[in-house]
C-alpha positions as CSV (number, residue, x, y, z in Angstrom):
1,X,8.7,5.5,-26.3
2,X,11.3,6.7,-23.9
3,X,9.8,7.9,-20.6
4,X,12.0,11.2,-20.7
5,X,9.8,12.1,-23.6
6,X,6.4,10.6,-23.4
7,X,3.1,11.6,-21.7
8,X,0.0,10.7,-20.7
9,X,-3.1,12.6,-19.5
10,X,-7.0,12.9,-19.0
11,X,-8.5,15.3,-21.0
12,X,-12.4,16.2,-21.2
13,X,-13.3,15.3,-24.6
14,X,-12.4,15.0,-28.1
15,X,-9.6,17.2,-28.6
16,X,-8.7,18.9,-32.1
17,X,-5.4,18.0,-33.1
18,X,-2.5,20.1,-32.2
19,X,1.2,20.9,-33.8
20,X,3.2,20.1,-31.0
21,X,3.1,16.0,-31.3
22,X,4.1,13.4,-33.9
23,X,1.1,11.3,-32.6
24,X,-1.8,12.0,-30.3
25,X,-4.4,8.9,-29.3
26,X,-7.6,10.9,-29.0
27,X,-8.8,10.6,-25.6
28,X,-12.1,11.5,-23.8
29,X,-11.7,12.0,-20.0
30,X,-13.5,13.7,-17.3
31,X,-11.2,15.5,-15.3
32,X,-13.3,16.2,-12.9
33,X,-15.3,13.2,-11.8
34,X,-13.4,10.8,-8.7
35,X,-15.4,8.1,-10.6
36,X,-14.0,6.2,-13.2
37,X,-13.0,2.6,-14.4
38,X,-10.0,2.0,-12.1
39,X,-7.3,5.2,-11.9
40,X,-3.7,5.7,-13.0
41,X,-2.5,4.4,-9.7
42,X,-4.5,0.9,-10.6
43,X,-3.5,0.7,-14.3
44,X,-0.8,-1.0,-14.8
45,X,1.0,-1.8,-18.1
46,X,3.0,-4.7,-17.2
47,X,0.8,-7.7,-19.1
48,X,2.2,-7.8,-22.8
49,X,-0.8,-7.2,-25.2
50,X,-2.1,-10.1,-27.3
51,X,-3.8,-7.8,-29.5
52,X,-4.1,-4.7,-30.9
53,X,-6.6,-2.8,-32.5
54,X,-7.3,0.6,-34.0
55,X,-9.7,3.2,-32.3
56,X,-12.4,4.2,-34.9
57,X,-13.8,7.3,-34.0
58,X,-16.2,9.8,-36.4
59,X,-15.3,13.6,-35.6
60,X,-18.1,14.9,-36.1
61,X,-20.0,12.6,-33.1
62,X,-21.1,14.8,-30.0
63,X,-20.8,11.9,-28.1
64,X,-18.4,12.1,-25.4
65,X,-16.9,9.0,-23.3
66,X,-14.9,9.0,-20.2
67,X,-12.3,5.7,-20.2
68,X,-9.5,6.7,-22.4
69,X,-6.0,7.5,-21.9
70,X,-3.6,9.3,-24.2
71,X,-0.2,8.3,-25.3
72,X,2.1,11.0,-26.9
73,X,5.4,12.1,-27.8
74,X,6.0,15.5,-27.7
75,X,8.2,16.8,-30.2
76,X,11.7,17.7,-29.5
77,X,12.4,20.9,-27.3
78,X,8.8,20.8,-26.7
79,X,8.8,21.2,-22.5
80,X,5.6,19.4,-20.8
81,X,4.8,22.9,-19.4
82,X,4.5,24.1,-23.0
83,X,2.5,21.6,-24.0
84,X,-0.3,22.3,-21.5
85,X,-0.1,25.9,-22.3
86,X,-1.0,24.8,-25.6
87,X,-3.8,22.4,-24.4
88,X,-4.9,24.9,-22.6
89,X,-6.0,26.6,-25.5
90,X,-7.7,24.0,-27.3
91,X,-9.5,23.0,-24.3
92,X,-11.0,26.7,-24.7
93,X,-11.5,26.0,-28.7
94,X,-13.2,23.1,-28.2
95,X,-15.8,25.2,-26.0
96,X,-16.0,27.6,-28.5
97,X,-16.4,25.0,-30.9
98,X,-19.2,22.2,-29.2
99,X,-20.5,24.7,-26.5
100,X,-19.4,25.6,-22.9
101,X,-21.5,22.6,-21.8
102,X,-19.4,20.2,-24.1
103,X,-16.9,19.6,-20.8
104,X,-17.8,19.2,-17.1
105,X,-16.6,22.7,-15.5
106,X,-13.6,21.0,-14.3
107,X,-12.3,19.3,-17.1
108,X,-8.8,20.1,-18.0
109,X,-6.5,19.2,-21.6
110,X,-3.4,18.3,-19.8
111,X,-0.1,15.8,-19.8
112,X,1.9,13.6,-17.1
113,X,5.1,11.9,-17.7
114,X,4.8,8.4,-18.9
115,X,6.8,7.6,-15.4
116,X,4.6,9.5,-13.4
117,X,1.4,7.9,-14.6
118,X,2.7,4.7,-14.5
119,X,4.3,4.4,-11.0
120,X,1.5,6.8,-9.8
121,X,1.3,6.7,-5.8
122,X,3.4,4.0,-5.7
123,X,6.6,6.2,-5.4
124,X,6.4,7.5,-1.7
125,X,5.6,4.3,-0.1
126,X,8.7,2.7,-2.1
127,X,10.5,5.4,-0.6
128,X,9.1,4.6,3.1
129,X,9.9,1.3,2.5
130,X,13.6,1.7,1.3
131,X,14.3,4.2,4.3
132,X,13.3,0.9,6.7
133,X,15.3,-1.5,4.9
134,X,18.2,1.4,5.6
135,X,17.7,1.0,9.1
136,X,17.5,-2.1,9.0
137,X,20.8,-2.0,7.2
138,X,22.0,0.5,9.7
139,X,21.2,-1.9,13.0
140,X,23.4,-4.5,11.1
141,X,26.2,-2.7,10.6
142,X,26.1,-1.3,14.4
143,X,25.7,-4.9,15.5
144,X,28.8,-5.5,13.1
145,X,30.6,-2.8,14.5
146,X,30.4,-3.8,18.1
147,X,31.8,-7.5,17.5
148,X,34.9,-5.8,16.1
149,X,35.2,-3.5,18.6
150,X,34.6,-6.7,20.9
151,X,37.0,-8.8,19.2
152,X,39.3,-6.1,18.7
153,X,39.3,-5.2,22.8
154,X,40.3,-9.2,23.5
155,X,43.0,-9.1,21.1
156,X,44.8,-6.2,22.0
157,X,47.2,-8.5,23.7
158,X,48.1,-10.3,20.3
159,X,48.2,-7.6,18.6
160,X,50.5,-5.9,20.9
161,X,52.7,-9.3,20.3
162,X,52.7,-8.9,16.5
163,X,53.9,-5.1,16.8
164,X,56.3,-6.0,18.9
165,X,57.7,-8.6,16.8
166,X,57.7,-6.3,13.8
167,X,54.5,-6.2,12.4
168,X,53.7,-2.6,11.3
169,X,50.7,-0.8,11.7
170,X,49.2,-0.9,7.4
171,X,49.4,-5.1,8.3
172,X,47.5,-4.9,11.4
173,X,44.8,-2.8,9.7
174,X,44.9,-5.3,6.6
175,X,44.3,-8.6,9.1
176,X,41.5,-6.7,10.6
177,X,39.7,-4.9,7.7
178,X,40.4,-8.7,5.9
179,X,38.5,-9.8,8.6
180,X,35.7,-7.8,8.5
181,X,35.3,-7.9,4.8
182,X,35.0,-12.0,5.1
183,X,32.3,-11.5,7.6
184,X,30.2,-8.9,5.5
185,X,30.6,-10.4,2.4
186,X,29.7,-13.8,4.0
187,X,26.8,-12.4,5.5
188,X,26.0,-10.5,2.1
189,X,25.7,-14.2,0.2
190,X,23.6,-15.6,2.8
191,X,21.4,-12.2,2.3
192,X,21.2,-12.6,-1.1
193,X,20.2,-16.3,-0.6
194,X,17.2,-15.1,2.1
195,X,16.3,-12.1,0.1
196,X,15.9,-14.0,-3.1
197,X,13.1,-16.2,-1.4
198,X,12.0,-13.7,0.8
199,X,11.3,-11.8,-2.5
200,X,9.6,-14.9,-3.7
201,X,7.4,-15.2,-1.0
202,X,6.4,-11.6,-0.8
203,X,5.1,-11.3,-4.2
204,X,3.1,-14.2,-4.2
205,X,1.1,-12.0,-1.5
206,X,1.5,-8.4,-3.3
207,X,-1.2,-6.3,-4.4
208,X,-1.7,-6.6,-7.9
209,X,-1.1,-2.7,-8.4
210,X,2.5,-2.2,-7.5
211,X,3.6,-1.2,-11.2
212,X,6.6,-2.7,-13.2
213,X,6.8,-5.8,-11.4
214,X,5.5,-8.1,-14.3
215,X,2.3,-10.5,-14.2
216,X,2.6,-12.2,-11.3
217,X,5.9,-10.5,-10.3
218,X,7.8,-12.1,-13.4
219,X,9.9,-8.8,-14.1
220,X,11.7,-9.2,-10.5
221,X,14.2,-11.2,-9.9
222,X,18.0,-11.3,-9.5
223,X,20.2,-9.9,-12.2
224,X,23.5,-8.2,-12.3
225,X,22.7,-4.8,-10.4
226,X,20.5,-6.5,-7.2
227,X,24.6,-9.0,-7.8
228,X,26.4,-5.8,-7.9
229,X,24.5,-3.8,-5.2
230,X,24.5,-6.6,-2.9
231,X,28.5,-7.0,-3.3
232,X,28.8,-3.2,-2.9
233,X,26.4,-3.3,0.2
234,X,29.1,-5.7,1.6
235,X,32.2,-4.5,0.7
236,X,31.4,-1.0,2.1
237,X,29.5,-2.0,5.3
238,X,32.6,-4.2,5.9
239,X,35.2,-1.0,5.7
240,X,33.2,1.3,6.9
241,X,32.4,-1.1,10.0
242,X,35.7,-2.6,10.5
243,X,37.9,0.4,9.7
244,X,37.5,2.2,13.2
245,X,38.0,-0.8,15.1
246,X,41.1,-1.8,12.6
247,X,42.3,1.9,13.3
248,X,42.1,1.5,17.4
249,X,43.7,-1.7,17.8
250,X,46.6,-1.1,15.3
251,X,47.8,1.8,18.0
252,X,47.8,0.2,21.3
253,X,50.1,1.0,24.2
254,X,52.6,-1.8,23.6
255,X,53.7,-1.9,27.1
256,X,50.0,-1.3,28.8
257,X,48.8,-4.3,26.7
258,X,51.4,-6.6,27.5
259,X,51.6,-6.7,31.3
260,X,47.3,-6.0,30.5
261,X,45.8,-9.2,32.4
262,X,43.6,-11.3,29.7
263,X,40.2,-11.1,31.9
264,X,40.1,-6.9,33.0
265,X,38.6,-5.4,35.8
266,X,36.7,-2.0,35.2
267,X,35.4,-2.4,32.1
268,X,32.2,-0.4,32.2
269,X,30.3,2.0,30.3
270,X,33.1,4.3,30.7
271,X,35.6,1.8,29.1
272,X,33.0,1.1,26.3
273,X,31.5,4.3,25.0
274,X,31.9,3.7,21.3
275,X,29.8,0.1,22.0
276,X,27.2,1.7,24.1
277,X,26.7,4.5,21.4
278,X,26.5,1.7,18.6
279,X,23.9,-0.5,21.3
280,X,21.9,3.6,22.1
281,X,21.3,4.0,17.8
282,X,20.3,0.4,17.4
283,X,17.3,1.0,19.6
284,X,16.5,4.5,18.6
285,X,16.4,2.9,15.3
286,X,14.5,-0.2,15.8
287,X,12.2,2.0,17.9
288,X,11.4,4.0,15.2
289,X,10.5,0.8,13.0
290,X,8.5,-0.6,15.4
291,X,6.5,2.5,16.0
292,X,5.6,2.5,12.0
293,X,4.5,-0.9,12.0
294,X,2.3,-0.5,14.9
295,X,1.0,2.6,13.2
296,X,0.1,0.6,10.0
297,X,-1.3,-2.6,12.4
298,X,-3.5,0.1,14.1
299,X,-4.3,1.2,10.4
300,X,-5.2,-2.6,9.0
301,X,-7.6,-3.3,12.5
302,X,-9.4,0.2,11.8
303,X,-10.1,-1.1,8.0
304,X,-11.3,-4.5,9.6
305,X,-13.6,-2.8,11.5
306,X,-14.9,-0.6,8.6
307,X,-18.6,-1.3,8.0
308,X,-18.6,-1.1,3.9
309,X,-22.2,-0.7,4.2
310,X,-23.1,-4.2,2.4
311,X,-22.4,-7.8,3.5
312,X,-20.0,-9.8,2.1
313,X,-20.9,-13.0,3.7
314,X,-21.7,-16.0,1.5
315,X,-21.7,-13.7,-1.4
316,X,-20.5,-14.5,-4.9
317,X,-20.0,-12.2,-7.9
318,X,-19.1,-13.0,-11.4
319,X,-18.8,-10.9,-14.9
320,X,-21.2,-11.7,-18.1
321,X,-19.6,-10.1,-21.4
322,X,-22.5,-8.5,-23.4
323,X,-20.4,-7.1,-26.2
324,X,-22.0,-7.4,-29.8
325,X,-25.0,-6.6,-31.6
326,X,-27.6,-8.4,-29.6
327,X,-27.0,-6.4,-26.4
328,X,-27.3,-2.8,-28.2
329,X,-30.7,-2.3,-26.6
330,X,-31.9,-2.4,-23.2
331,X,-34.6,-4.9,-23.6
332,X,-32.3,-8.1,-24.6
333,X,-30.1,-7.2,-21.5
334,X,-33.7,-6.7,-19.1
335,X,-34.2,-10.1,-20.2
336,X,-31.5,-11.6,-19.3
337,X,-31.6,-10.4,-16.3
338,X,-34.8,-11.3,-15.7
339,X,-34.3,-15.0,-16.9
340,X,-31.0,-15.5,-14.9
341,X,-32.5,-14.5,-11.6
342,X,-35.5,-16.6,-12.1
343,X,-32.5,-19.7,-12.7
344,X,-30.7,-18.6,-10.2
345,X,-33.1,-18.4,-7.6
346,X,-34.6,-21.8,-8.1
347,X,-30.8,-23.3,-7.4
348,X,-31.3,-24.8,-3.5
349,X,-29.3,-22.6,-1.0
350,X,-29.6,-19.2,-3.3
351,X,-31.3,-16.7,-0.9
352,X,-31.2,-14.0,-3.4
353,X,-29.9,-12.8,-7.1
354,X,-29.1,-9.2,-8.4
355,X,-27.5,-7.6,-11.5
356,X,-25.3,-4.4,-12.0
357,X,-22.8,-3.0,-14.2
358,X,-20.7,-2.2,-11.6
359,X,-19.2,-3.7,-7.9
360,X,-19.1,-2.0,-5.1
361,X,-15.3,-1.5,-4.0
362,X,-14.1,-1.9,-7.4
363,X,-14.8,1.6,-8.5
364,X,-17.3,2.6,-11.3
365,X,-19.1,5.5,-13.2
366,X,-20.0,8.9,-11.7
367,X,-22.7,11.3,-14.4
368,X,-23.5,14.3,-13.8
369,X,-27.6,15.2,-12.7
370,X,-30.0,18.4,-12.4
371,X,-32.3,18.4,-10.0
372,X,-35.3,19.8,-12.2
373,X,-37.3,23.1,-10.6
374,X,-33.8,23.9,-8.7
375,X,-32.2,27.0,-9.5
376,X,-29.1,26.6,-11.7
377,X,-25.6,28.3,-10.5
378,X,-22.5,29.0,-12.4
379,X,-22.4,25.2,-13.9
380,X,-25.4,23.8,-16.0
381,X,-26.1,20.9,-13.8
382,X,-26.3,20.4,-10.1
383,X,-23.9,18.4,-9.4
384,X,-22.2,15.1,-10.0
385,X,-22.8,11.1,-8.4
386,X,-21.7,7.9,-8.6
387,X,-23.9,6.4,-10.8
388,X,-25.1,2.5,-11.1
389,X,-27.5,0.3,-13.3
390,X,-28.8,-2.3,-10.8
391,X,-31.3,-5.3,-11.1
392,X,-34.4,-4.9,-8.6
393,X,-32.6,-7.6,-6.6
394,X,-29.5,-5.5,-6.0
395,X,-29.7,-4.2,-2.8
396,X,-31.6,-7.2,-0.7
397,X,-28.6,-9.6,-2.7
398,X,-26.1,-7.3,-0.9
399,X,-28.5,-6.1,2.6
400,X,-28.1,-2.7,1.9
401,X,-30.3,-1.2,4.1
402,X,-33.7,1.1,2.2
403,X,-33.9,4.3,4.8
404,X,-36.8,6.0,3.4
405,X,-39.2,5.0,0.5
406,X,-39.3,2.4,-1.4
407,X,-36.6,-0.3,-3.5
408,X,-37.1,-1.2,-7.0
409,X,-39.4,-3.6,-8.1
410,X,-39.5,-5.9,-11.1
411,X,-42.4,-3.4,-12.5
412,X,-39.9,-0.8,-12.9
413,X,-38.9,-1.3,-16.7
414,X,-39.3,0.3,-19.9
415,X,-42.7,1.0,-19.7
416,X,-43.1,2.5,-16.3
417,X,-42.1,5.9,-15.4
418,X,-38.2,6.7,-14.7
419,X,-37.2,6.4,-11.2
420,X,-34.1,6.6,-9.6
421,X,-32.5,5.7,-5.7
422,X,-30.0,7.6,-4.0
423,X,-27.7,6.6,-0.9
424,X,-28.0,9.2,2.0
425,X,-24.7,11.1,1.7
426,X,-26.5,12.0,-1.4
427,X,-29.3,12.8,0.4
428,X,-27.3,14.8,2.7
429,X,-25.1,16.7,0.3
430,X,-28.2,18.7,-1.9
431,X,-31.0,18.2,0.1
432,X,-29.5,18.9,3.6
433,X,-33.2,20.6,4.6
434,X,-35.6,19.3,2.4
435,X,-37.1,15.9,1.6
436,X,-35.8,14.1,-2.0
437,X,-38.7,12.0,-2.5
438,X,-40.3,14.9,-3.7
439,X,-38.7,15.8,-6.3
440,X,-37.2,14.6,-9.9
441,X,-33.8,14.6,-11.5
442,X,-32.6,14.5,-14.7
443,X,-29.0,12.3,-15.2
444,X,-26.5,13.0,-17.6
445,X,-26.6,16.7,-18.2
446,X,-24.2,18.3,-20.4
447,X,-22.7,14.6,-21.0
448,X,-23.7,14.2,-24.4
449,X,-26.4,12.4,-26.6
450,X,-25.6,8.5,-25.2
451,X,-26.5,10.1,-21.8
452,X,-29.4,11.8,-22.9
453,X,-32.9,10.5,-20.9
454,X,-35.8,11.8,-19.5
455,X,-36.8,13.2,-15.6
456,X,-36.7,10.7,-13.0
457,X,-38.7,10.7,-9.6
458,X,-36.4,10.0,-6.7
459,X,-38.3,6.8,-4.9
460,X,-35.7,6.1,-2.4
461,X,-32.7,6.7,-0.4
462,X,-30.6,3.4,0.8
463,X,-27.7,3.5,3.1
464,X,-24.1,4.6,2.3
465,X,-21.8,2.1,0.7
466,X,-18.2,2.8,0.7
467,X,-17.8,2.1,-3.2
468,X,-14.3,3.7,-3.7
469,X,-12.7,1.4,-1.1
470,X,-13.0,1.0,3.0
471,X,-10.3,3.7,3.6
472,X,-12.6,6.2,1.9
473,X,-15.8,8.1,2.9
474,X,-18.7,7.2,1.0
475,X,-19.7,9.5,-2.1
476,X,-23.1,10.2,-3.3
477,X,-24.5,7.7,-5.0
478,X,-27.6,7.0,-7.6
479,X,-29.2,3.6,-9.0
480,X,-31.0,3.2,-12.0
481,X,-32.6,-0.3,-13.1
482,X,-31.3,-2.0,-15.8
483,X,-34.6,-2.2,-17.4
484,X,-34.6,1.8,-17.3
485,X,-31.4,2.5,-19.3
486,X,-31.5,4.4,-22.4
487,X,-30.8,2.3,-25.0
488,X,-27.4,4.6,-26.3
489,X,-26.0,4.6,-22.8
490,X,-27.2,0.4,-23.0
491,X,-25.0,-0.2,-26.1
492,X,-22.2,1.9,-24.7
493,X,-22.0,0.4,-21.5
494,X,-21.8,-3.0,-22.8
495,X,-18.6,-2.4,-25.1
496,X,-16.9,-0.9,-21.9
497,X,-18.1,-2.7,-19.0
498,X,-19.8,-6.4,-18.2
499,X,-22.8,-7.5,-16.3
500,X,-21.8,-8.2,-12.5
501,X,-23.8,-10.8,-10.8
502,X,-24.3,-10.8,-7.5
503,X,-25.6,-14.2,-5.5
504,X,-26.3,-14.6,-1.8
505,X,-26.3,-18.1,-0.3
506,X,-27.3,-19.5,2.5
507,X,-23.8,-22.0,2.3
508,X,-20.4,-21.1,1.2
509,X,-21.1,-20.3,-2.1
510,X,-18.2,-21.7,-3.6
511,X,-20.1,-24.9,-3.5
512,X,-22.7,-23.6,-6.1
513,X,-20.0,-22.2,-8.9
514,X,-21.2,-25.1,-11.3
515,X,-24.8,-24.3,-10.9
516,X,-24.8,-20.9,-11.3
517,X,-22.4,-20.9,-14.0
518,X,-24.6,-23.3,-15.8
519,X,-27.8,-21.4,-14.9
520,X,-26.6,-18.3,-16.6
521,X,-25.5,-20.6,-19.4
522,X,-28.5,-21.4,-20.6
523,X,-30.4,-18.0,-19.6
524,X,-27.7,-15.8,-21.7
525,X,-27.7,-18.4,-24.4
526,X,-24.3,-19.8,-23.5
527,X,-22.4,-16.9,-22.8
528,X,-19.4,-17.3,-20.1
529,X,-18.6,-16.2,-17.0
530,X,-15.6,-14.5,-15.7
531,X,-13.9,-13.5,-12.2
532,X,-16.1,-15.5,-9.9
533,X,-14.6,-14.7,-6.5
534,X,-16.7,-14.1,-3.3
535,X,-17.4,-10.3,-2.6
536,X,-14.7,-11.4,0.8
537,X,-11.9,-11.8,-1.8
538,X,-13.0,-8.2,-3.1
539,X,-12.7,-6.8,-0.2
540,X,-9.3,-8.8,1.2
541,X,-7.9,-7.5,-2.5
542,X,-9.2,-4.1,-1.8
543,X,-7.1,-3.5,1.6
544,X,-4.1,-5.8,-0.2
545,X,-1.6,-2.5,-0.1
546,X,-2.5,-1.8,3.4
547,X,-1.8,-5.4,4.1
548,X,1.4,-6.1,2.4
549,X,2.8,-2.3,3.5
550,X,2.2,-3.6,7.0
551,X,3.8,-6.9,6.3
552,X,6.8,-5.3,5.2
553,X,7.4,-2.7,8.5
554,X,6.4,-5.8,10.5
555,X,8.8,-7.6,8.8
556,X,11.9,-4.9,9.4
557,X,10.6,-3.8,12.5
558,X,10.9,-7.7,14.0
559,X,14.9,-7.8,12.5
560,X,15.4,-4.6,14.0
561,X,13.9,-5.3,17.8
562,X,15.4,-8.8,17.5
563,X,18.9,-7.3,16.1
564,X,18.9,-4.4,18.4
565,X,18.1,-6.6,21.4
566,X,21.4,-9.0,20.2
567,X,23.1,-5.6,20.1
568,X,22.1,-5.2,24.0
569,X,22.8,-9.1,24.9
570,X,26.0,-8.4,22.6
571,X,27.0,-5.8,24.7
572,X,26.1,-6.5,28.2
573,X,27.5,-9.6,27.9
574,X,30.8,-8.9,27.0
575,X,30.9,-6.2,29.9
576,X,30.4,-9.1,32.5
577,X,32.9,-11.1,31.0
578,X,35.5,-8.4,30.7
579,X,34.8,-7.9,34.5
580,X,34.7,-10.7,35.8
581,X,38.0,-10.2,38.2
582,X,35.9,-7.2,39.5
583,X,32.6,-8.6,39.9
584,X,34.8,-11.7,41.8
585,X,36.7,-9.2,44.0
586,X,33.4,-7.6,45.2
587,X,31.3,-10.4,45.8
588,X,34.9,-11.7,48.0
589,X,34.0,-8.5,50.2
590,X,30.5,-9.2,51.0
591,X,28.7,-7.6,47.7
592,X,25.2,-9.7,47.6
593,X,24.1,-11.4,44.5
594,X,20.9,-9.1,43.6
595,X,23.1,-6.0,43.9
596,X,25.5,-6.9,41.1
597,X,22.5,-8.6,38.9
598,X,20.8,-4.8,39.7
599,X,23.9,-3.4,38.4
600,X,24.3,-5.1,35.3
601,X,20.8,-5.0,35.0
602,X,20.8,-1.0,35.4
603,X,23.6,-0.3,33.1
604,X,22.0,-2.1,30.2
605,X,18.4,-0.7,31.1
606,X,20.1,2.9,30.9
607,X,21.6,1.8,27.2
608,X,17.6,0.9,26.5
609,X,16.3,3.9,27.6
610,X,18.7,6.5,26.4
611,X,17.6,4.8,22.7
612,X,14.0,5.0,23.8
613,X,14.1,8.3,24.4
614,X,16.2,8.8,21.2
615,X,13.8,7.0,18.9
616,X,10.5,8.6,20.6
617,X,12.2,11.9,19.0
618,X,13.2,10.1,15.5
619,X,9.9,8.5,15.6
620,X,7.8,11.8,16.4
621,X,9.6,13.6,13.2
622,X,9.2,10.7,11.1
623,X,5.9,9.7,11.3
624,X,4.5,12.4,9.8
625,X,5.5,10.6,6.3
626,X,3.1,7.6,7.1
627,X,0.3,10.1,7.4
628,X,-0.8,8.7,3.5
629,X,-0.7,5.2,4.5
630,X,-2.5,5.8,7.7
631,X,-7.3,5.2,8.2
632,X,-8.4,6.2,12.0
633,X,-5.0,6.5,13.3
634,X,-2.8,9.6,14.1
635,X,0.7,9.6,13.1
636,X,1.0,10.3,16.6
637,X,-1.1,7.6,18.0
638,X,-0.9,7.5,21.6
639,X,-1.3,3.8,22.0
640,X,1.6,3.1,19.6
641,X,3.9,5.4,21.3
642,X,3.0,4.2,24.4
643,X,3.2,0.4,23.8
644,X,6.2,0.6,21.7
645,X,8.7,1.8,24.2
646,X,6.9,-0.2,26.2
647,X,7.5,-3.7,24.3
648,X,11.5,-2.0,23.4
649,X,11.8,-2.3,26.7
650,X,11.0,-5.3,27.7
651,X,12.8,-7.1,25.0
652,X,15.6,-5.6,26.1
653,X,15.5,-6.7,29.7
654,X,15.2,-9.9,29.1
655,X,18.3,-9.4,26.5
656,X,20.5,-7.6,29.8
657,X,18.7,-10.6,32.0
658,X,21.2,-13.2,31.0
659,X,24.3,-11.8,31.6
660,X,22.9,-10.5,34.9
661,X,22.2,-13.9,35.8
662,X,25.5,-15.0,34.8
663,X,27.2,-12.1,36.8
664,X,25.5,-13.6,40.2
665,X,27.5,-16.8,39.3
666,X,31.1,-15.5,39.1
667,X,33.2,-17.9,41.6
668,X,35.3,-15.7,43.9
669,X,38.2,-17.9,44.2
670,X,37.5,-18.9,40.3
671,X,37.6,-14.7,39.3
672,X,40.3,-14.1,41.6
673,X,42.7,-17.0,39.9
674,X,41.6,-16.0,36.0
675,X,45.2,-14.6,34.8
């Protein structure tokens, strides 16, 4: 299946066959709901399948499920636009056939290319990181050019002598280019080795939702393309940044160069304009990188400060698969929950136990609902919200606060009247000026027979939790007791999602793993557990991408900052070396050492200041591309834009301090005797 011709999409419900596809995998999707088990950006097809089984659909069924993806190949000559046009007609036909309520109002039948579906929103972050890599490369190239310019300047007498002895200009250029290419090639080989080790290290801490890297980064490695790219970049930088110094050095004024002293006086800023421009460029690029890293550091700190609405301290979670004929009805599932809670609560150190069909921060399901007695608008239901089925210990296990009403109890079972608890965000959105505890709602309106159930009384309002991620605002949520799930919904749920156990303890929950697993095996009749991890680990995984992006930009920013400091130091050190005679004369005439030191420092800081000004302008323009990375931080964050120039200025000051001190230690008599 080629990416150019392959498409995936989320359709609202079972589609009728259409002539544009050679192959169509049927899909049930909710185009308007933001609640799903995962999403396109989280779903990575990197692990080879071990088992393939066919979908089995009853085309006469009116039930709808919202967890399948389409994979289809367009016929030759059919564009994505044409496919979407025909699918829009198919959606209209579906509504006419099965009723206007058969699809959520925002559901669409549409396609997206396979490449876009796989890569999702990873493309833009990778482009930003590629830009950061480019900045580091430019800084390294500027340093290399400065080195070659300094060497060419020092070797003017040597090159003039060669020219006087008959060496042609081409020979001199070839010699200097050979030297620069040798430097860049050796640097490329060293960089390749360091890069390979660094990539393996980064892959060990990379988030799991980066597409196309294989399981545990197995698809990432050195191949001929990486080697050719490294070789090409090394050769290109060697030629580009070695050619200008070579050309400049190959056309000397023979008389002036041969009569020139090896230690020239007057090698100030006006005699090293190109080197100064390169240093200014290095500092500007480094400032952009460091500001980007500072913005991501600030973002990560903001994420760390976010209260998710539930405790993650000493909470262990584990998944249990309930698939099979035994769990097609609600009562057996409720019985396992009761028995499991009883056995777990008997374990020493366990404080509370809950169960749910979903975990916070791992996304979940969405469901429509209707407030009974409220006038209907253009849609057949009042709205949509996240949907959790939970045990009566869920809120206390997560320490989610009860704000109004009551929590679930063990008496909210299948024989009791239907009840539901909503979160504060749902109460705020759908009951802004009224009391939700006075109303009843019906969940699953228009979602199909599997979700049909009677009205439920709203009995409580709990605090908001950031179920969609700590970087997203709380969404409306509704919770129902596991023991009150309709049988058809329980049967469906057991096929698409595990039962999650939540155990809060007074000790490190990892020390209770063996006891928890044994207790739940006994309660369930031998069912195994999977994905045992603490909620702290779940929270860390939720911010893994932000942490990874921050780490990469910190590495790039630190590398750029170090190389910029080396560039400033190199230029000022070379300037002091070339001005040895001048500095000696000044000291012999009575110049104070502090004045000479301040002169050198002033020249270096002028370069740094110009670089900072240019870098701030570039950072203001480029930071807008980081908006999608940021949380709780503006792209023009004053802390980052104020502290980073100060940091860079301090680093530059340290870089020029050593050459400045060297300038004050010049012995006038020794300097005057220099040839």
